[in-house]
ZAKE-5135 format. One line per 10 residues: number of its first residue (from 1); their letters; for each residue x, y, z of C-alpha. Coordinates in Angstrom, 2 decimals, decimal comma. Example, Ala and Ser with C-alpha at 12.3 -4.5 7.8 and 13.67 -1.06 7.14 Angstrom:
# residues 2
1) as) 12,30:-4,50:7,80; 13,67:-1,06:7,14
This chain:
# residues 451
1) mstewdyaht) -9,57:17,19:5,52; -8,49:17,63:1,88; -5,05:18,71:3,09; -4,66:15,39:4,93; -5,66:13,43:1,85; -3,34:15,55:-0,29; -0,48:14,60:2,05; -1,44:10,93:1,74; -1,11:11,10:-2,06; 2,07:11,36:-4,14
11) dfgartafrg) 1,83:13,41:-7,32; 4,16:11,72:-9,78; 3,55:14,51:-12,27; 4,96:17,16:-9,94; 8,51:18,49:-10,12; 8,83:18,50:-6,33; 8,07:15,95:-3,61; 5,73:16,27:-0,65; 6,98:18,31:2,32; 8,64:16,27:5,06
21) pagladspdd) 9,47:17,13:8,67; 12,19:19,64:9,45; 15,67:18,52:10,45; 16,20:15,78:7,86; 19,65:15,27:6,37; 18,06:14,61:2,96; 14,80:16,29:2,02; 12,04:14,52:0,09; 13,18:16,52:-2,95; 16,74:15,21:-2,51
31) wlaalqaaph) 15,38:11,67:-2,43; 13,16:12,28:-5,45; 16,19:13,37:-7,46; 18,18:10,33:-6,32; 15,37:7,92:-7,17; 14,86:9,47:-10,59; 18,57:8,98:-11,27; 18,32:5,22:-10,66; 18,52:2,91:-13,70; 14,72:2,73:-13,91
41) grllhdntmi) 13,97:6,05:-12,23; 12,16:7,36:-15,28; 9,38:4,88:-14,55; 8,41:6,98:-11,53; 6,76:9,46:-13,88; 7,03:7,97:-17,36; 5,25:4,63:-17,30; 2,37:3,09:-19,19; -0,10:3,12:-16,30; 0,40:6,80:-15,46
51) gtltsgrpih) 0,39:7,67:-19,17; -3,03:6,08:-19,59; -4,52:7,73:-16,50; -3,30:11,21:-17,42; -4,30:10,94:-21,08; -8,06:10,79:-20,55; -8,21:7,70:-22,75; -10,24:4,62:-21,75; -8,69:2,69:-18,85; -8,64:-1,12:-19,02
61) lmhttlalda) -8,24:-3,10:-15,81; -8,45:-6,74:-14,67; -9,53:-8,24:-11,37; -9,36:-11,84:-10,18; -12,19:-13,22:-8,05; -13,45:-16,38:-6,39; -17,00:-15,00:-6,27; -18,19:-14,86:-9,87; -21,46:-16,69:-9,13; -22,27:-14,30:-6,29
71) iratgelyga) -21,42:-11,32:-8,49; -23,81:-12,53:-11,18; -26,51:-13,12:-8,57; -26,28:-9,72:-6,86; -25,19:-7,56:-9,79; -23,13:-5,48:-7,37; -19,44:-4,78:-6,78; -18,05:-3,63:-3,44; -14,63:-2,49:-2,30; -12,21:-3,62:0,37
81) agclvgalyc) -10,05:-1,82:2,88; -6,29:-2,08:2,37; -3,50:-0,02:0,87; -6,06:1,70:-1,40; -8,52:2,29:1,50; -11,72:1,46:-0,37; -11,03:0,74:-4,04; -11,70:-2,45:-5,99; -8,20:-3,85:-6,50; -7,07:-4,43:-10,08
91) apltpvtggl) -4,07:-4,57:-12,41; -3,69:-2,63:-15,67; -4,39:-3,97:-19,14; -3,11:-2,64:-22,47; -5,14:-3,07:-25,67; -3,02:-4,80:-28,33; -3,76:-6,52:-31,60; -5,77:-9,61:-30,76; -6,71:-8,89:-27,15; -5,80:-7,18:-23,88
101) rphnlgayll) -2,24:-7,60:-22,61; -1,95:-7,89:-18,82; 0,60:-5,74:-17,02; 3,31:-7,99:-15,56; 1,51:-7,78:-12,20; -1,64:-9,09:-13,86; 0,31:-11,85:-15,60; 1,69:-12,88:-12,21; -1,82:-13,00:-10,73; -3,12:-15,11:-13,60
111) etktdtktlv) -0,27:-17,57:-13,09; -0,59:-17,83:-9,30; -4,36:-17,52:-8,78; -5,40:-20,40:-10,98; -8,59:-21,08:-8,99; -10,05:-17,63:-9,74; -12,05:-16,10:-12,55; -11,03:-12,88:-14,27; -13,10:-9,75:-14,75; -12,17:-7,04:-17,22
121) feirpeqpap) -13,27:-3,41:-16,89; -13,27:-0,53:-19,33; -13,53:2,89:-17,66; -14,18:5,89:-19,88; -13,44:9,07:-17,90; -14,71:12,47:-18,99; -11,27:14,06:-18,59; -7,65:13,22:-17,75; -6,69:12,44:-14,17; -3,70:13,77:-12,22
131) akglnylrlg) -0,82:11,37:-11,64; -1,68:11,05:-7,94; -1,23:7,76:-6,12; -2,29:6,93:-2,55; 0,64:6,24:-0,20; -0,65:4,14:2,69; 2,49:4,88:4,71; 1,28:8,47:5,04; -2,25:7,69:6,27; -1,35:8,03:9,95
141) gihlrtyrty) -2,94:11,44:10,44; -6,18:10,21:8,89; -6,15:7,07:11,06; -5,70:9,25:14,16; -8,46:11,70:13,24; -10,86:8,85:12,44; -10,12:7,21:15,77; -10,81:10,45:17,61; -14,01:11,11:15,64; -15,50:7,65:16,28
151) rsflieaeda) -13,87:6,89:19,62; -17,30:6,85:21,25; -18,04:3,58:19,43; -15,42:1,84:21,58; -16,18:0,50:25,01; -13,90:1,85:27,72; -11,77:-1,30:27,95; -11,21:-1,35:24,18; -10,18:2,28:24,12; -7,78:1,79:27,02
161) rlrnaavqrv) -6,30:-1,26:25,32; -5,63:0,66:22,09; -4,01:3,62:23,82; -1,96:1,56:26,26; -0,76:-0,84:23,57; 0,41:2,05:21,35; 2,39:3,57:24,21; 3,88:0,24:25,27; 5,00:-0,56:21,73; 6,78:2,79:21,47
171) raaagildll) 8,44:2,33:24,85; 9,63:-1,17:23,91; 11,02:-0,01:20,57; 12,18:3,49:21,57; 15,83:2,61:21,05; 15,45:1,65:17,38; 12,91:4,43:16,74; 15,32:7,06:18,05; 18,12:5,44:16,06; 16,01:5,78:12,88
181) laeacgtrtt) 15,32:9,45:13,59; 19,00:10,08:14,24; 19,93:8,39:10,97; 17,30:10,40:9,10; 18,90:13,54:10,53; 22,37:12,44:9,42; 23,84:10,83:12,55; 25,11:7,24:12,43; 26,07:5,44:15,60; 26,03:1,74:14,63
191) setvffnqla) 27,45:-0,58:12,01; 25,30:-1,88:9,18; 25,16:-5,32:10,77; 24,01:-3,97:14,13; 21,47:-1,68:12,47; 19,68:-4,44:10,57; 19,88:-6,90:13,45; 18,29:-4,36:15,80; 15,66:-3,60:13,18; 14,82:-7,29:12,72
201) aavpqfpflg) 14,50:-7,79:16,47; 12,22:-4,77:16,80; 9,66:-5,68:14,11; 7,73:-8,23:16,24; 7,32:-5,54:18,92; 6,67:-2,77:16,39; 5,11:-4,32:13,26; 4,79:-1,05:11,32; 8,56:-1,17:10,85; 8,09:-4,32:8,77
211) ylyfealsey) 6,06:-2,36:6,23; 8,67:0,40:5,99; 11,52:-2,12:5,75; 9,81:-4,02:2,94; 8,89:-0,89:0,96; 12,40:0,59:1,22; 14,03:-2,61:-0,01; 11,40:-3,22:-2,71; 11,93:0,29:-4,03; 15,64:-0,39:-4,49
221) lllhstsplt) 15,01:-3,70:-6,24; 12,46:-2,29:-8,66; 14,47:0,81:-9,57; 17,95:-0,80:-9,72; 17,41:-4,32:-11,04; 19,12:-4,98:-14,38; 17,82:-8,50:-15,00; 16,55:-9,36:-18,49; 12,96:-9,60:-17,19; 13,21:-6,18:-15,51
231) qacaelgemn) 14,62:-4,70:-18,72; 11,79:-6,26:-20,73; 9,22:-4,80:-18,32; 10,87:-1,38:-18,53; 10,66:-1,43:-22,31; 6,89:-1,81:-21,88; 6,81:1,08:-19,40; 6,32:-1,20:-16,37; 8,12:-1,93:-13,10; 8,93:-5,60:-12,49
241) nrlykqlafa) 6,48:-6,72:-9,79; 7,95:-10,21:-9,54; 10,91:-8,76:-7,66; 8,93:-7,70:-4,59; 6,71:-10,78:-4,78; 9,79:-12,98:-4,72; 11,20:-10,93:-1,85; 8,06:-11,24:0,27; 7,56:-14,97:-0,21; 11,24:-15,77:0,30
251) avatmgrlfd) 11,41:-13,73:3,52; 8,20:-14,88:5,23; 7,14:-18,53:5,15; 3,47:-17,73:5,88; 3,09:-15,01:3,23; 1,18:-17,42:0,99; -1,65:-17,63:3,53; -1,85:-13,90:4,30; 0,24:-11,15:2,68; 1,28:-9,57:5,98
261) larfnpdhaq) 4,28:-7,23:5,87; 4,22:-6,95:9,66; 6,16:-10,23:9,56; 8,92:-8,93:7,29; 12,04:-8,79:9,48; 15,19:-10,31:7,95; 18,34:-9,68:9,95; 21,55:-8,54:8,25; 22,72:-11,98:7,14; 19,24:-12,95:5,95
271) lldlirqiep) 18,91:-9,65:4,09; 22,13:-10,29:2,16; 20,97:-13,82:1,34; 17,62:-12,53:0,08; 19,22:-9,99:-2,24; 21,61:-12,61:-3,63; 18,70:-14,97:-4,28; 16,79:-12,32:-6,18; 19,63:-10,62:-8,07; 23,24:-11,15:-6,91
281) gldpgataht) 24,65:-8,08:-8,63; 22,59:-5,75:-6,44; 24,52:-6,66:-3,27; 26,87:-3,66:-3,04; 24,31:-0,84:-2,92; 21,11:-2,43:-1,71; 21,76:-2,52:2,03; 23,19:1,00:2,23; 20,24:2,37:0,27; 17,71:0,46:2,36
291) rrrlahlfac) 19,22:1,73:5,60; 19,15:5,39:4,55; 15,80:5,16:2,82; 14,11:3,33:5,69; 15,23:5,98:8,19; 13,88:8,74:5,95; 10,58:6,95:5,33; 10,15:6,37:9,04; 10,69:10,04:9,92; 8,14:11,13:7,32
301) aalgpdrdaa) 5,61:8,42:8,18; 5,91:8,99:11,94; 6,01:12,76:12,22; 4,43:14,41:9,20; 5,39:17,76:7,68; 4,81:20,01:10,68; 7,27:18,41:13,13; 11,06:18,63:13,60; 12,78:15,24:13,44; 15,80:16,60:15,29
311) aitfqdaatd) 13,71:17,81:18,23; 11,91:14,56:19,11; 13,00:11,46:21,00; 10,66:8,57:21,54; 12,26:7,84:24,89; 10,58:11,06:26,05; 7,45:11,08:23,86; 5,79:7,90:25,13; 4,67:9,08:28,57; 1,02:8,52:27,56
321) fdalagaapq) -1,03:8,33:24,38; -1,88:12,03:24,20; 1,79:12,96:24,55; 2,68:10,47:21,80; -0,04:11,83:19,52; 1,20:15,36:20,11; 4,82:14,52:19,32; 4,26:12,03:16,48; 0,64:12,17:15,30; 1,23:10,16:12,15
331) lagqlvfrem) 2,82:7,32:14,10; 0,14:7,38:16,79; -2,47:6,99:14,04; -0,69:4,06:12,43; -0,38:2,34:15,80; -3,99:2,77:16,88; -5,22:1,65:13,45; -3,16:-1,54:13,50; -3,92:-2,25:17,15; -7,66:-1,92:16,51
341) rtlprypalf) -7,45:-4,83:14,08; -6,60:-7,12:17,01; -9,78:-6,31:18,96; -12,32:-9,16:19,15; -15,04:-6,69:18,10; -13,11:-5,44:15,08; -15,49:-7,04:12,54; -18,25:-4,81:13,96; -16,05:-1,74:14,37; -14,67:-2,16:10,83
351) avfeqakate) -17,94:-0,92:9,34; -17,58:2,33:11,31; -13,91:3,22:11,21; -12,85:1,86:7,82; -16,03:2,84:5,97; -15,56:6,41:7,20; -12,11:6,55:5,59; -13,37:4,94:2,39; -16,21:7,46:2,07; -13,77:10,33:2,60
361) vygywnreqi) -11,31:9,08:0,01; -14,09:8,51:-2,54; -14,98:12,18:-2,12; -11,35:13,25:-2,49; -10,89:11,17:-5,63; -14,08:12,59:-7,11; -12,91:16,15:-6,51; -9,53:15,29:-8,05; -11,09:13,48:-11,06; -9,45:10,16:-10,07
371) aapfngvlpk) -11,44:7,25:-11,51; -8,68:4,67:-10,99; -6,52:5,29:-7,88; -3,18:3,53:-7,64; -0,68:2,60:-4,95; 1,52:5,68:-4,63; 4,36:4,17:-2,61; 5,61:3,26:-6,09; 3,59:3,39:-9,34; 4,29:-0,29:-9,95
381) geiginlafp) 0,89:-1,40:-11,21; -1,32:-1,84:-8,14; -4,42:0,06:-9,18; -8,11:0,09:-8,34; -11,53:1,41:-9,25; -13,09:4,38:-7,46; -16,52:2,90:-6,83; -18,12:6,32:-6,31; -16,80:8,11:-9,41; -19,64:9,94:-11,19
391) hatctawvae) -17,64:11,26:-14,17; -17,03:8,06:-16,12; -18,76:5,03:-17,52; -17,62:1,56:-16,50; -18,31:-1,64:-18,40; -17,45:-5,08:-17,03; -16,96:-8,49:-18,65; -15,91:-11,98:-17,69; -12,70:-12,75:-19,58; -10,70:-15,77:-20,68
401) tcergllhpt) -6,95:-16,05:-21,29; -5,62:-17,32:-24,62; -2,41:-19,23:-25,31; -0,61:-15,91:-25,95; -1,46:-14,75:-22,42; -3,93:-12,13:-23,68; -7,34:-11,57:-22,10; -10,53:-11,73:-24,17; -13,91:-10,51:-22,87; -16,50:-13,27:-23,27
411) eqldlilvpr) -19,56:-12,19:-21,26; -20,69:-8,68:-20,43; -22,01:-8,25:-16,89; -24,72:-5,81:-15,82; -23,19:-4,52:-12,59; -23,59:-1,64:-10,15; -20,51:-0,18:-8,47; -21,43:0,36:-4,82; -19,23:2,79:-2,82; -19,19:0,64:0,28
421) lmdlrgtalg) -16,79:-1,85:1,85; -17,71:-5,50:1,93; -17,93:-7,39:5,21; -14,51:-7,86:6,79; -14,88:-11,64:6,87; -15,03:-11,68:3,09; -11,45:-10,37:2,90; -8,15:-12,23:3,34; -7,49:-10,42:6,63; -10,95:-11,20:7,95
431) raafptpaap) -10,81:-14,86:6,99; -7,41:-15,23:8,65; -8,10:-13,31:11,86; -11,86:-13,81:12,35; -12,78:-17,16:10,74; -16,07:-17,64:12,61; -18,95:-17,12:12,45; -19,43:-17,46:8,70; -20,24:-14,35:6,71; -24,00:-13,65:6,48
441) ahtpalagtp) -25,88:-14,43:3,32; -26,17:-10,74:2,40; -22,40:-10,19:2,49; -21,43:-8,03:-0,52; -20,18:-10,18:-3,29; -16,81:-8,88:-4,28; -13,84:-7,03:-2,97; -10,34:-6,94:-4,32; -7,34:-7,78:-2,20; -3,95:-6,12:-2,49
451) a) -1,99:-7,72:-5,24
């Protein structure tokens, strides 16, 4: 179990990358070297957030909420499922003269979430933490094992629906999936235009590709941007989060209602337009990087470290669910996890399947001395609180923002961190997909949402 969670985390303090499948043209170590050589590649291991976490010094975080009255009434904080599995989602703060300076992600949240209140936390760990971040793209094996462990909670029709839908999605998208594997192994058979147009057409049938597409392009933007704002962020030891926010909202009209990367599918012409909107000078290298990087990320996310990318074709692997899970266990897990979220009974099943993962990851973080887990796709500032961490104190306040943009604690709160997920209908996903009936009165008061 710990091995699976190790694989799902990226250690940004390590000299080598995680182990990928065999047969790749470029190994994870090759990619690590290339990313570190980018204009802002040093921020992969030398940034303010990681420096704070690995120093053992107090950690200051902010969280925006609509539920301050409920938090005061219950005195409890709960987590939410998402890219950090079960953490309370936050953004970093840096103590400066006269207040707490928000990370640029936090500044963005304060500007765009004007109807929320802000909480500030000070975590005092007993010892430094490793520079390990959770990469949700590599959770497939854990999703698959959790499904198998708790499969008995599904009625027969639900189980059949999950398995059949996963197989049908792979069959429908087998052409682009095999193309991605071939590209990851060094074989190119299409032009850049055809590649991105096929990718865009496949995302509605195979939504997980939207996540990979977005992350590959965002990575390029954050590491290669040379805009004045990006340079200013880098001088503070931060990646510029506004780049990927701008990308997401420009690409998907409904992103403001629900941040859903399954809808991210620009074709080649739209991709070029997006890059020019965000930073015109990035045109020449962005598409080539995204193509290569996406293929590599897909191979790693689909197969895991104990498979051979050159020995698998999805045209042959999707005979049934068990065959798919044998050939590509990581991908089978991602598919069954995402398909489960479409079941009418998912609000009830959520408390079984997602709480099990949250409890496991709390235990892993505790063993690894991780009080504040962060998004390990890139260490760009998305961070959370481990609600089960026994080796630190945590103090919380309500905070106000001054004219300089600094946060100032104004009211200390007497709160208990509860290592449990809140009701699904209290989250953005739950409100969008399952709007009725209303959440019960005892619904936990607070859960962060991915920034």
